[in-house]
C-alpha positions, 0 to 999 in steps of 0.5 A, a space after each residue: 292269179 293272172 299276169 295283169 294282177 301280178 303286174 299290178 302287184 309288182 308296181 304296187 310293191 315299188 310305188 306303195 311300199 318302196 321296195 326296189 324294182 329288182 326285189 319286187 320282180 324277184 318276189 313276183 317270180 317267186 310267186 309264179 314258181 311257188 303257185 304255178 297252178 294259180 296261173 289262170 286263163 280262159 276268163 277273158 270273155 267274162 270281163 265285159 259282162 261284169 259290173 264292178 270297177 272296170 280296172 278290177 273286172 279281170 280279178 272278178 272274172 278270174 274268181 267267177 271262172 275258177 269258182 273262187 269263193 272269196 277275193 281278199 283285197 284291201 281295195 274293197 271299193 272295186 268290189 261292191 256287193 251288188 256286183 259280187 252277190 250274183 256270182 256268189 263271190 265276196 270281197 274281204 279285207 285282208 285284216 278280216 280274212 286273217 282274223 277269221 283264220 286266227 279265230 278258226 284255227 289259232 294254232 295253225 295260224 301261229 305256226 305259220 306266223 312263227 315260221 315266217 318270223 324266223 325267216 327274218 334274220 337281217 335284222 331278226 324280228 321278235 314277236 312284238 316287232 312282227 306284230 308292230 309291222 303287221 299292225 300297220 296294215 292288218 291291225 285287228 289280226 296283229 292284235 289277235 296275235 298279241 292276244 295269243 302271245 299275251 303281248 299288250 296292244 300298242 296305243 291306237 293311232 290313225 295310221 293303224 285304224 285309218 285304212 281298215 274297212 270296218 263293215 260287218 261281213 254279209 251273211 254269206 261271208 260270216 264263216 270267216 269269223 267262226 260261222 259255218 260256210 253256206 252249202 252252195 259255197 262249201 267247196 269253193 276256195 278263197 282267192 288272194 289277189 295280191 294287187 290289193 296294195 294299189 
């Protein structure tokens, strides 16, 4: 994460999700405290050398600088394969990324989701309600969770299916849906870019 990305995250939380300004800034502050090692510098010289969308070049620069394998973002238009492949980086929609994790290790994913669900107390959420919420942004992942818990899928709607990019992952991305990771990427972590809500 870099300051620019966290600033975009705060703005997106307010303008796109309707979260109050104070709560948006509190969330960003919590991210800084929880992941201090994710604050990155030294990537700035790479920015003018990159060819993806200008407003997203700082994100790709961080990924290249830190040898990050995957940028997780809903803004796939800003990260075309032609700009990423030379740097051995891929961009994947959060829905596909989470679906891949759920397929690879469903028990671990379910444990994490259940831990998160229990934090909702005002009002509390049951599993079905949580899946409904997730279904607005990550519908295939929500469907997978319903499958894990034997809950039926809700009827499809344009609000669920509309925003999801349904491109098949390129060959060097397929480990997210159960395939082995290529050797040259074997030690490179995934990189979540939370400004993807813009």
